[in-house]
VOMAR-489568 format. One record per residue (C-alpha): residue number from 1; residue in one letter; z, y, x. Coordinates in steps of 0.2 Angstrom, whole numbers, always signed. Layout:
<lomis>
- NUM|A|Z|Y|X
...
</lomis>
This chain:
<lomis>
- 1|M|+79|-16|-208
- 2|S|+61|-17|-200
- 3|F|+59|-21|-182
- 4|K|+52|-3|-179
- 5|N|+67|+5|-187
- 6|T|+79|-6|-178
- 7|V|+71|-2|-161
- 8|A|+70|+17|-165
- 9|S|+88|+18|-170
- 10|G|+94|+7|-156
- 11|V|+85|+17|-143
- 12|C|+91|+34|-150
- 13|V|+109|+28|-149
- 14|L|+107|+21|-132
- 15|F|+98|+37|-125
- 16|C|+111|+48|-133
- 17|A|+126|+38|-127
- 18|S|+118|+37|-109
- 19|A|+115|+55|-108
- 20|H|+133|+60|-114
- 21|A|+145|+46|-109
- 22|Q|+156|+47|-95
- 23|P|+155|+31|-85
- 24|A|+170|+23|-78
- 25|L|+172|+23|-59
- 26|P|+169|+7|-51
- 27|A|+184|-4|-47
- 28|D|+181|-2|-28
- 29|G|+178|+16|-27
- 30|D|+185|+33|-33
- 31|A|+179|+50|-37
- 32|A|+180|+56|-19
- 33|S|+170|+42|-12
- 34|L|+155|+44|-23
- 35|P|+140|+52|-15
- 36|T|+138|+70|-20
- 37|N|+122|+79|-27
- 38|A|+122|+91|-12
- 39|P|+106|+88|-2
- 40|R|+110|+80|+15
- 41|Q|+100|+86|+30
- 42|F|+97|+82|+48
- 43|R|+86|+91|+61
- 44|A|+73|+80|+69
- 45|V|+72|+83|+88
- 46|R|+56|+87|+96
- 47|V|+53|+78|+113
- 48|T|+40|+79|+126
- 49|Q|+41|+61|+132
- 50|P|+40|+47|+119
- 51|P|+52|+33|+119
- 52|V|+46|+16|+124
- 53|I|+46|+5|+109
- 54|D|+54|-11|+115
- 55|G|+69|-13|+104
- 56|I|+81|-7|+117
- 57|I|+89|+11|+114
- 58|D|+90|+15|+133
- 59|D|+78|+30|+134
- 60|A|+85|+46|+138
- 61|V|+76|+55|+123
- 62|W|+88|+46|+111
- 63|Q|+102|+55|+118
- 64|Q|+94|+71|+112
- 65|A|+95|+66|+94
- 66|E|+110|+67|+83
- 67|A|+117|+51|+77
- 68|I|+116|+49|+58
- 69|T|+131|+38|+53
- 70|D|+137|+43|+36
- 71|F|+130|+28|+26
- 72|H|+138|+22|+10
- 73|Q|+137|+6|+0
- 74|T|+126|+6|-16
- 75|R|+131|-13|-19
- 76|P|+143|-20|-21
- 77|G|+153|-4|-20
- 78|N|+146|+13|-26
- 79|G|+148|+26|-13
- 80|T|+162|+17|-4
- 81|P|+162|+14|+15
- 82|T|+151|+1|+22
- 83|S|+157|-15|+30
- 84|E|+148|-12|+46
- 85|R|+143|+4|+55
- 86|T|+125|+10|+56
- 87|E|+118|+23|+68
- 88|V|+101|+30|+66
- 89|Y|+92|+43|+78
- 90|V|+75|+52|+74
- 91|V|+64|+61|+86
- 92|Y|+46|+66|+86
- 93|D|+32|+72|+97
- 94|D|+14|+79|+94
- 95|D|+8|+62|+89
- 96|A|+22|+51|+80
- 97|L|+39|+50|+72
- 98|Y|+51|+39|+81
- 99|V|+66|+31|+73
- 100|A|+80|+20|+81
- 101|A|+94|+11|+73
- 102|R|+108|+1|+79
- 103|M|+115|-9|+65
- 104|F|+132|-17|+70
- 105|D|+136|-34|+64
- 106|S|+152|-43|+68
- 107|D|+143|-60|+66
- 108|P|+126|-57|+73
- 109|E|+122|-76|+73
- 110|L|+122|-74|+53
- 111|I|+109|-61|+52
- 112|A|+96|-66|+39
- 113|A|+78|-65|+44
- 114|P|+68|-77|+34
- 115|V|+52|-67|+35
- 116|I|+42|-70|+51
- 117|R|+25|-62|+48
- 118|H|+19|-45|+44
- 119|G|+15|-39|+27
- 120|Q|+28|-48|+17
- 121|G|+41|-41|+6
- 122|M|+59|-44|+12
- 123|P|+70|-48|-3
- 124|S|+81|-59|+7
- 125|D|+82|-52|+24
- 126|D|+94|-41|+33
- 127|R|+83|-26|+34
- 128|L|+81|-8|+39
- 129|V|+72|+4|+26
- 130|V|+64|+21|+30
- 131|I|+57|+31|+16
- 132|L|+46|+46|+20
- 133|D|+40|+60|+8
- 134|P|+30|+71|+20
- 135|F|+26|+83|+6
- 136|N|+44|+85|+0
- 137|T|+40|+84|-18
- 138|G|+51|+70|-24
- 139|R|+37|+62|-33
- 140|A|+29|+49|-21
- 141|G|+31|+43|-3
- 142|Y|+30|+29|+9
- 143|R|+42|+15|+13
- 144|F|+44|+5|+29
- 145|E|+54|-10|+31
- 146|T|+58|-21|+46
- 147|N|+70|-36|+50
- 148|L|+76|-44|+66
- 149|N|+60|-53|+68
- 150|A|+51|-36|+70
- 151|A|+40|-40|+55
- 152|R|+32|-25|+47
- 153|H|+31|-22|+29
- 154|D|+25|-5|+22
- 155|S|+24|+0|+4
- 156|L|+16|+15|-6
- 157|Y|+26|+22|-20
- 158|T|+15|+23|-35
- 159|S|+29|+32|-44
- 160|V|+47|+36|-40
- 161|S|+52|+19|-47
- 162|S|+38|+7|-42
- 163|F|+28|+4|-26
- 164|S|+13|-6|-21
- 165|L|+19|-20|-9
- 166|D|+1|-24|-3
- 167|W|-3|-6|+4
- 168|N|-2|-6|+23
- 169|T|-5|+6|+37
- 170|I|-3|+6|+56
- 171|W|+14|+8|+64
- 172|D|+24|-1|+77
- 173|V|+42|-9|+78
- 174|A|+52|-19|+91
- 175|T|+69|-26|+89
- 176|S|+83|-35|+98
- 177|V|+101|-41|+97
- 178|D|+113|-31|+107
- 179|G|+130|-38|+108
- 180|Q|+137|-36|+90
- 181|S|+123|-27|+83
- 182|W|+104|-28|+80
- 183|V|+93|-14|+86
- 184|A|+76|-8|+79
- 185|E|+64|+5|+86
- 186|I|+50|+11|+75
- 187|E|+35|+22|+79
- 188|I|+25|+30|+64
- 189|P|+10|+39|+70
- 190|F|+6|+55|+61
- 191|K|-12|+48|+60
- 192|S|-6|+35|+48
- 193|I|+1|+45|+34
- 194|P|-5|+61|+26
- 195|F|+5|+77|+28
- 196|D|+4|+96|+26
- 197|P|+7|+105|+43
- 198|A|+14|+120|+34
- 199|I|+28|+109|+27
- 200|E|+42|+108|+40
- 201|T|+55|+99|+29
- 202|W|+51|+81|+24
- 203|G|+60|+70|+11
- 204|F|+69|+57|+21
- 205|N|+80|+42|+18
- 206|F|+87|+26|+26
- 207|G|+93|+10|+18
- 208|R|+101|-6|+26
- 209|A|+105|-23|+18
- 210|I|+117|-36|+24
- 211|R|+111|-51|+13
- 212|R|+125|-63|+15
- 213|R|+137|-51|+8
- 214|G|+126|-44|-5
- 215|E|+128|-27|+3
- 216|E|+116|-13|+1
- 217|M|+119|+4|+9
- 218|A|+110|+20|+10
- 219|W|+111|+38|+18
- 220|V|+107|+46|+1
- 221|S|+109|+38|-16
- 222|Q|+111|+41|-34
- 223|N|+118|+29|-47
- 224|R|+116|+15|-34
- 225|T|+98|+19|-32
- 226|Y|+87|+28|-19
- 227|N|+68|+32|-20
- 228|P|+57|+47|-16
- 229|S|+66|+57|-29
- 230|I|+83|+53|-22
- 231|V|+82|+57|-3
- 232|G|+89|+69|+10
- 233|Q|+79|+81|+20
- 234|M|+73|+80|+38
- 235|T|+70|+98|+45
- 236|G|+62|+105|+60
- 237|I|+45|+96|+59
- 238|S|+32|+108|+67
- 239|G|+17|+107|+78
- 240|I|+12|+89|+74
- 241|S|-6|+83|+76
- 242|K|-17|+72|+66
- 243|G|-29|+71|+81
- 244|V|-47|+71|+77
- 245|G|-42|+62|+61
- 246|L|-55|+49|+63
- 247|D|-53|+30|+62
- 248|L|-67|+18|+64
- 249|V|-64|+0|+59
- 250|P|-79|-11|+63
- 251|S|-78|-29|+59
- 252|L|-89|-45|+61
- 253|S|-87|-60|+51
- 254|V|-96|-77|+52
- 255|N|-95|-87|+36
- 256|R|-101|-105|+33
- 257|R|-100|-110|+14
- 258|R|-104|-128|+8
- 259|D|-105|-133|-10
- 260|Y|-104|-152|-13
- 261|D|-111|-154|-31
- 262|P|-125|-150|-30
- 263|T|-125|-150|-11
- 264|S|-129|-134|-2
- 265|K|-125|-125|+14
- 266|E|-126|-107|+19
- 267|T|-121|-98|+35
- 268|T|-120|-79|+36
- 269|T|-116|-66|+49
- 270|E|-110|-50|+42
- 271|P|-106|-34|+51
- 272|S|-96|-21|+41
- 273|L|-89|-4|+45
- 274|D|-75|+6|+37
- 275|A|-73|+24|+42
- 276|F|-58|+35|+38
- 277|Y|-58|+54|+42
- 278|R|-44|+66|+38
- 279|I|-53|+82|+31
- 280|T|-36|+90|+32
- 281|P|-19|+82|+37
- 282|S|-17|+78|+18
- 283|L|-34|+75|+12
- 284|N|-43|+59|+17
- 285|A|-62|+54|+16
- 286|A|-67|+35|+18
- 287|L|-83|+27|+20
- 288|T|-87|+8|+18
- 289|L|-103|+0|+23
- 290|N|-107|-18|+18
- 291|T|-89|-21|+14
- 292|D|-82|-37|+19
- 293|F|-67|-45|+9
- 294|S|-69|-63|+17
- 295|A|-51|-63|+24
- 296|T|-42|-58|+9
- 297|E|-28|-69|+4
- 298|V|-31|-80|-11
- 299|D|-23|-78|-28
- 300|S|-7|-87|-33
- 301|R|-12|-99|-47
- 302|Q|-6|-97|-65
- 303|V|-5|-108|-80
- 304|N|-11|-100|-96
- 305|L|-3|-106|-112
- 306|T|-8|-91|-122
- 307|R|-24|-85|-130
- 308|F|-25|-70|-119
- 309|N|-32|-67|-102
- 310|L|-21|-66|-86
- 311|F|-18|-52|-74
- 312|F|-20|-54|-55
- 313|P|-15|-40|-44
- 314|E|-27|-32|-31
- 315|K|-25|-38|-13
- 316|R|-40|-30|-4
- 317|D|-35|-16|+9
- 318|F|-49|-4|+5
- 319|F|-44|-2|-13
- 320|L|-25|-2|-9
- 321|N|-26|+13|+2
- 322|D|-21|+29|-8
- 323|S|-20|+18|-23
- 324|D|-6|+28|-30
- 325|L|-18|+43|-33
- 326|F|-28|+32|-45
- 327|Q|-13|+27|-56
- 328|F|-14|+34|-74
- 329|G|-1|+36|-87
- 330|N|+11|+24|-78
- 331|I|+4|+11|-90
- 332|G|+9|-4|-80
- 333|G|+27|+2|-77
- 334|M|+31|+8|-95
- 335|A|+37|-10|-99
- 336|G|+40|-16|-82
- 337|G|+55|-28|-81
- 338|N|+55|-31|-99
- 339|D|+56|-50|-100
- 340|A|+48|-51|-118
- 341|T|+32|-44|-111
- 342|S|+19|-53|-100
- 343|L|+11|-45|-85
- 344|G|-6|-44|-94
- 345|S|+1|-35|-109
- 346|R|+10|-22|-98
- 347|E|-6|-18|-89
- 348|N|-17|-18|-105
- 349|A|-28|-3|-107
- 350|R|-28|+2|-89
- 351|P|-44|+14|-87
- 352|F|-46|+9|-69
- 353|F|-43|-8|-61
- 354|S|-51|-10|-44
- 355|R|-52|-29|-46
- 356|R|-67|-26|-58
- 357|L|-77|-20|-42
- 358|G|-84|-32|-30
- 359|L|-79|-47|-40
- 360|S|-88|-56|-55
- 361|E|-79|-61|-71
- 362|N|-75|-79|-63
- 363|G|-69|-71|-47
- 364|A|-84|-74|-36
- 365|P|-87|-60|-23
- 366|V|-101|-48|-27
- 367|D|-108|-38|-12
- 368|I|-103|-20|-11
- 369|N|-117|-11|-1
- 370|F|-108|+5|+2
- 371|G|-94|+16|-5
- 372|G|-85|+32|-2
- 373|R|-68|+39|-6
- 374|I|-60|+56|-5
- 375|S|-41|+56|-8
- 376|G|-26|+65|-4
- 377|R|-16|+81|-9
- 378|V|-21|+99|-8
- 379|G|-6|+111|-13
- 380|R|+0|+105|-30
- 381|W|-15|+95|-33
- 382|N|-17|+76|-31
- 383|I|-35|+70|-29
- 384|G|-43|+52|-29
- 385|T|-62|+50|-30
- 386|L|-71|+34|-27
- 387|A|-90|+30|-28
- 388|I|-96|+12|-25
- 389|R|-114|+5|-24
- 390|Q|-112|-14|-30
- 391|D|-126|-26|-27
- 392|E|-135|-36|-41
- 393|F|-128|-53|-46
- 394|G|-135|-65|-59
- 395|P|-142|-55|-73
- 396|V|-133|-39|-69
- 397|D|-143|-26|-59
- 398|A|-136|-16|-45
- 399|S|-124|-3|-51
- 400|D|-117|+14|-46
- 401|L|-99|+15|-50
- 402|F|-88|+31|-50
- 403|V|-70|+35|-54
- 404|T|-61|+52|-51
- 405|R|-42|+55|-54
- 406|V|-35|+73|-52
- 407|S|-17|+77|-56
- 408|A|-6|+93|-53
- 409|N|+13|+94|-50
- 410|V|+21|+104|-63
- 411|L|+39|+109|-67
- 412|E|+51|+102|-54
- 413|D|+47|+84|-54
- 414|S|+33|+81|-67
- 415|G|+14|+80|-67
- 416|I|-1|+82|-78
- 417|G|-17|+73|-74
- 418|F|-35|+68|-79
- 419|I|-46|+53|-76
- 420|Y|-64|+49|-78
- 421|T|-74|+33|-74
- 422|N|-92|+30|-76
- 423|G|-102|+13|-74
- 424|D|-100|-5|-79
- 425|P|-99|-17|-64
- 426|A|-101|-33|-76
- 427|S|-116|-28|-86
- 428|N|-131|-17|-88
- 429|V|-124|-6|-102
- 430|D|-118|+12|-98
- 431|N|-100|+15|-100
- 432|S|-88|+29|-97
- 433|V|-69|+33|-100
- 434|V|-60|+50|-100
- 435|G|-41|+52|-101
- 436|V|-27|+64|-99
- 437|D|-9|+60|-95
- 438|F|+8|+69|-93
- 439|K|+23|+62|-83
- 440|Y|+41|+70|-85
- 441|L|+55|+66|-73
- 442|N|+73|+73|-73
- 443|N|+85|+65|-61
- 444|R|+98|+79|-62
- 445|L|+107|+74|-78
- 446|Q|+126|+73|-79
- 447|N|+134|+59|-69
- 448|G|+118|+56|-58
- 449|R|+108|+49|-72
- 450|T|+89|+49|-74
- 451|F|+77|+52|-88
- 452|E|+58|+48|-87
- 453|A|+44|+50|-100
- 454|D|+25|+47|-100
- 455|A|+12|+51|-112
- 456|W|-7|+47|-111
- 457|Y|-23|+47|-121
- 458|Q|-40|+40|-116
- 459|Q|-57|+37|-124
- 460|S|-72|+26|-119
- 461|D|-90|+29|-123
- 462|T|-101|+13|-124
- 463|P|-118|+12|-132
- 464|G|-117|+2|-148
- 465|L|-98|+5|-150
- 466|V|-95|+20|-161
- 467|G|-78|+25|-167
- 468|D|-61|+17|-164
- 469|D|-64|+19|-146
- 470|A|-48|+27|-140
- 471|S|-31|+22|-133
- 472|F|-15|+31|-131
- 473|G|+3|+29|-129
- 474|F|+20|+35|-123
- 475|G|+36|+29|-114
- 476|L|+54|+34|-113
- 477|R|+66|+27|-100
- 478|M|+84|+29|-95
- 479|P|+85|+18|-80
- 480|N|+103|+15|-73
- 481|A|+109|+2|-61
- 482|T|+127|+4|-68
- 483|G|+132|+4|-87
- 484|L|+119|+7|-101
- 485|R|+101|+7|-98
- 486|G|+86|+7|-110
- 487|R|+68|+10|-112
- 488|M|+55|+10|-125
- 489|A|+36|+12|-125
- 490|Y|+22|+12|-137
- 491|K|+3|+10|-135
- 492|E|-12|+9|-147
- 493|V|-28|+1|-141
- 494|Q|-42|+3|-154
- 495|Q|-55|-10|-157
- 496|N|-69|-2|-148
- 497|F|-60|+5|-133
- 498|N|-69|-3|-118
- 499|P|-64|+3|-101
- 500|A|-78|-7|-91
- 501|M|-69|-2|-74
- 502|G|-52|-6|-81
- 503|Y|-42|-20|-89
- 504|I|-40|-26|-107
- 505|N|-29|-40|-112
- 506|R|-31|-37|-131
- 507|S|-37|-23|-142
- 508|D|-36|-17|-160
- 509|I|-17|-18|-158
- 510|R|-2|-7|-159
- 511|D|+11|-13|-145
- 512|L|+29|-7|-146
- 513|T|+42|-13|-133
- 514|M|+60|-9|-130
- 515|D|+74|-15|-120
- 516|A|+92|-11|-118
- 517|G|+107|-18|-108
- 518|Y|+123|-15|-99
- 519|T|+127|-19|-81
- 520|H|+145|-21|-75
- 521|F|+150|-22|-57
- 522|F|+166|-32|-54
- 523|G|+171|-25|-37
- 524|G|+179|-42|-32
- 525|D|+176|-54|-18
- 526|V|+165|-67|-27
- 527|L|+156|-59|-42
- 528|Q|+146|-44|-40
- 529|T|+137|-40|-57
- 530|V|+135|-47|-74
- 531|F|+121|-40|-85
- 532|S|+118|-43|-104
- 533|G|+104|-36|-115
- 534|I|+90|-38|-126
- 535|D|+71|-36|-123
- 536|A|+58|-35|-137
- 537|Q|+40|-33|-140
- 538|R|+30|-32|-156
- 539|I|+11|-31|-157
- 540|E|+3|-28|-173
- 541|R|-15|-27|-178
- 542|I|-21|-9|-182
- 543|E|-27|-14|-199
- 544|G|-10|-22|-203
- 545|G|-1|-38|-199
- 546|L|+8|-45|-185
- 547|Q|+0|-53|-170
- 548|S|+14|-57|-159
- 549|Q|+33|-53|-158
- 550|T|+45|-59|-145
- 551|L|+64|-56|-143
- 552|V|+73|-61|-128
- 553|Y|+92|-61|-128
- 554|R|+98|-60|-110
- 555|L|+115|-67|-114
- 556|A|+122|-67|-97
- 557|E|+115|-64|-80
- 558|L|+128|-67|-66
- 559|Q|+126|-63|-48
- 560|T|+138|-66|-34
- 561|N|+141|-56|-18
- 562|T|+131|-70|-9
- 563|R|+116|-67|-20
- 564|D|+118|-83|-30
- 565|S|+114|-81|-48
- 566|L|+116|-89|-65
- 567|N|+106|-84|-81
- 568|L|+107|-89|-99
- 569|T|+93|-84|-111
- 570|F|+88|-86|-129
- 571|K|+70|-82|-134
- 572|S|+63|-80|-152
- 573|N|+44|-80|-154
- 574|E|+33|-76|-168
- 575|E|+14|-78|-167
- 576|N|+0|-75|-180
- 577|V|-15|-85|-174
- 578|Q|-31|-79|-183
- 579|R|-43|-90|-174
- 580|P|-41|-107|-166
- 581|F|-39|-107|-147
- 582|V|-40|-122|-135
- 583|I|-24|-124|-125
- 584|Y|-28|-140|-116
- 585|S|-44|-149|-113
- 586|D|-51|-164|-103
- 587|Q|-66|-175|-103
- 588|N|-60|-185|-118
- 589|R|-51|-172|-129
- 590|Q|-46|-155|-133
- 591|V|-29|-148|-140
- 592|A|-31|-132|-150
- 593|I|-18|-121|-159
- 594|Q|-25|-119|-177
- 595|P|-24|-103|-187
- 596|G|-7|-99|-195
- 597|R|+9|-90|-193
- 598|Y|+22|-99|-181
- 599|Q|+40|-95|-178
- 600|F|+48|-104|-163
- 601|N|+64|-102|-153
- 602|E|+67|-107|-135
- 603|Q|+83|-108|-124
- 604|E|+84|-107|-105
- 605|I|+96|-109|-91
- 606|S|+92|-104|-73
- 607|A|+101|-103|-57
- 608|S|+96|-98|-39
- 609|T|+104|-97|-22
- 610|G|+103|-82|-10
- 611|G|+87|-83|+0
- 612|Q|+96|-77|+16
- 613|R|+102|-95|+19
- 614|E|+93|-108|+29
- 615|F|+90|-118|+13
- 616|S|+88|-109|-3
- 617|G|+80|-112|-20
- 618|S|+80|-110|-39
- 619|V|+79|-121|-54
- 620|S|+77|-117|-73
- 621|Y|+77|-127|-88
- 622|L|+69|-121|-104
- 623|Q|+68|-131|-120
- 624|G|+63|-127|-138
- 625|D|+50|-126|-151
- 626|F|+32|-121|-146
- 627|Y|+20|-116|-161
- 628|N|+21|-131|-172
- 629|G|+28|-143|-159
- 630|E|+40|-143|-145
- 631|R|+40|-139|-126
- 632|T|+51|-143|-111
- 633|N|+48|-133|-96
- 634|I|+56|-136|-79
- 635|R|+53|-124|-64
- 636|G|+60|-126|-47
- 637|S|+57|-120|-29
- 638|V|+65|-123|-12
- 639|S|+63|-114|+4
- 640|W|+68|-120|+22
- 641|N|+70|-105|+34
- 642|Q|+71|-117|+49
- 643|S|+70|-102|+62
- 644|R|+60|-87|+66
- 645|F|+46|-98|+70
- 646|F|+44|-109|+55
- 647|V|+46|-107|+36
- 648|M|+42|-119|+23
- 649|S|+43|-117|+4
- 650|A|+37|-127|-11
- 651|S|+37|-124|-30
- 652|Y|+34|-134|-45
- 653|D|+31|-129|-64
- 654|W|+31|-143|-77
- 655|N|+27|-141|-95
- 656|D|+29|-155|-107
- 657|I|+21|-150|-124
- 658|S|+21|-161|-139
- 659|L|+10|-155|-154
- 660|P|+5|-164|-170
- 661|Q|-13|-161|-164
- 662|G|-10|-169|-147
- 663|D|+3|-170|-132
- 664|F|-1|-165|-115
- 665|V|+8|-160|-98
- 666|A|+4|-145|-88
- 667|R|+9|-145|-70
- 668|L|+7|-132|-56
- 669|T|+12|-136|-38
- 670|S|+12|-126|-22
- 671|V|+17|-129|-4
- 672|S|+17|-115|+9
- 673|T|+20|-116|+27
- 674|Q|+21|-102|+40
- 675|V|+21|-105|+59
- 676|A|+24|-91|+71
- 677|F|+18|-96|+88
- 678|S|+23|-78|+94
- 679|S|+26|-61|+87
- 680|T|+7|-59|+86
- 681|L|+0|-76|+82
- 682|Y|+3|-84|+65
- 683|W|-3|-100|+56
- 684|I|-1|-99|+37
- 685|T|-6|-112|+24
- 686|L|-5|-112|+5
- 687|T|-9|-128|-5
- 688|Q|-10|-126|-24
- 689|Y|-13|-139|-37
- 690|D|-14|-139|-56
- 691|N|-18|-153|-68
- 692|L|-27|-142|-80
- 693|S|-42|-138|-69
- 694|E|-38|-154|-58
- 695|E|-41|-144|-43
- 696|L|-32|-145|-26
- 697|G|-35|-129|-16
- 698|I|-30|-127|+2
- 699|N|-31|-110|+10
- 700|T|-26|-110|+29
- 701|R|-28|-96|+41
- 702|L|-24|-93|+59
- 703|Q|-20|-74|+61
- 704|W|-19|-65|+77
- 705|I|-13|-47|+77
- 706|P|-12|-41|+95
- 707|R|-6|-24|+88
- 708|A|-6|-15|+72
- 709|G|-24|-11|+67
- 710|Q|-32|-25|+77
- 711|E|-34|-42|+68
- 712|G|-43|-58|+71
- 713|F|-44|-72|+58
- 714|I|-50|-90|+56
- 715|V|-49|-94|+37
- 716|L|-53|-110|+29
- 717|N|-54|-112|+10
- 718|Y|-56|-130|+5
- 719|N|-56|-136|-14
- 720|M|-55|-154|-20
- 721|Q|-57|-158|-39
- 722|D|-53|-174|-49
- 723|R|-67|-171|-62
- 724|D|-64|-188|-70
- 725|K|-45|-186|-70
- 726|D|-43|-203|-63
- 727|N|-33|-197|-48
- 728|T|-48|-198|-37
- 729|F|-52|-181|-29
- 730|E|-69|-176|-22
- 731|S|-74|-162|-11
- 732|A|-79|-147|-22
- 733|F|-83|-133|-9
- 734|S|-77|-127|+8
- 735|D|-78|-110|+15
- 736|L|-74|-106|+34
- 737|T|-74|-88|+40
- 738|V|-71|-81|+57
- 739|K|-68|-63|+57
- 740|F|-62|-49|+69
- 741|R|-59|-31|+66
- 742|Y|-53|-17|+77
- 743|T|-47|+0|+73
- 744|F|-53|+14|+85
- 745|R|-42|+30|+82
- 746|F|-48|+47|+87
</lomis>
């Protein structure tokens, strides 16, 4: 049987079984303990005097709010009682929403809080999670997280099952330890999130994690999951104000750049202005003048052992705001979590990728003279429009770049949309792309299961490229945290499809992916889950013939209640190389993969310890064939969470590759330190080295955040390079920036 028929048959069987099977109750629960589908509600209390955000719940206003205490486990139990009590209170006034939580803990000295600065995810922290859906649509929303260190992390849901970790807005939090509990007080200004004043009921949910026990809990969940489509309701919201709705964010940066070969120095002083205005409480306008990205964090380095380009995510705040409104077709999410795919192949054929703006092909900054954006929601409509004037660079003239994305909410949880882009930021050739997409969501299936589907079509217009200029695809998903789960996706990217403002990893291909697996919860004191499954990807050329195929047999993935894990994997690869490509080069030689058809297998074992510990780490060992040779890969990482004031981590990735045409070793090393002098002053350093470029890069920054919306930076980027590969490093360039920005809110 062919790969396509096998995938189609397997997915059909899986989806049919998932839709009709009656799952067994977890070992630690019973039917009465499982959360019901009846929507939970609470009424937010309006107050005239706001609470003081100091991490101490002693303000009289909190006594006016009802205590929300009916939390349940989502892990390791499923709807079972939690090991510790949680009390949450919600009040609001004209200007902000206030949330207070008291999270009891019988061993408060064991509360895990390895994250010490704002803007980082909290995968290993005891945390409080708040999810808001101000439009009560169940389609998108906002996620706010904090830990005992009062670190703020906010995320924007780009779909009900994925969110952007790099999005941020202005809010405040304070925490404390109070006897055998830790306390968090949160203030979320209404100026910081869009809303519709006519909607008095918001989607709302809470989550909490106790990492040392592997325990997750929620107020509302379904199938061990919660997201904007699985929430309760907060009623009674009325008379709230966005104020004037104007944010002015001026910034000033002084930059001194020095190149060492050839030697050159340049000092520049750049003022910049970002302005944000809420046309309505749910529709935003933004203007940027002389946009400054000098304080943006550097990319994490990647070693590329393929013939296809890599994908680096967006990190610049201006493009991250309201970025969910520009998402098209769920292209990046259709195969998300499939270990047979690379990040580049998953994101392939995106019509709009903001990293194409303000950056050259080699990653060098390109000035943006000015830009404007209108984004938000009007009734059932979701709108995102962006116009940018990019300065000239090299042989590329100054260009006007435009993208608009409009979608409408249809059915109960679904949507249909349109996208249009115009302009090419990397050349003087005209380019445009137009596309339509449809998203279907149904989370009301029997036994709390969810079904998702996406379909999209887009076409580009580029002078000189006639015909074969379309791309289209679809995806089907039955995501389940327990029992069977499965997904499949298909995309076709024709030879001349050219999204100049988007992302292309490879073209002239048909890409079919699938994955299926089963998760079992043990319900005991040691082991929490075991997962087994298969992930697959097959990419064929449109004219016929295989390009790549990968099968990943995820034999066993064990996780304990203390979040330690052990994974066993077998991978089968097939590559059809049409043209030679260089995989390694130095001043003396090149190692290239020659044309031919290659079949090779790899085996991997990996283990990790829970990141809530003072010392934690991971290690993996992979060994097997590699094209017409062999590869051994060892990866490892270690973290030291010394205290809430100091964290250090290091990672190492070592590839020993032996080929008939030459042997080589590829190494990638990074060391990161974080020092918190206080809750507002941080010193962060990232050092990275890889022996393919023989470049040592140091990014160190002193970051002062007196309060949300006010930031000062001193950032040094310093690169050294061993051009002769004789272990003698010479300075390549240095870049020192001093920057301060301040948000004025009206």
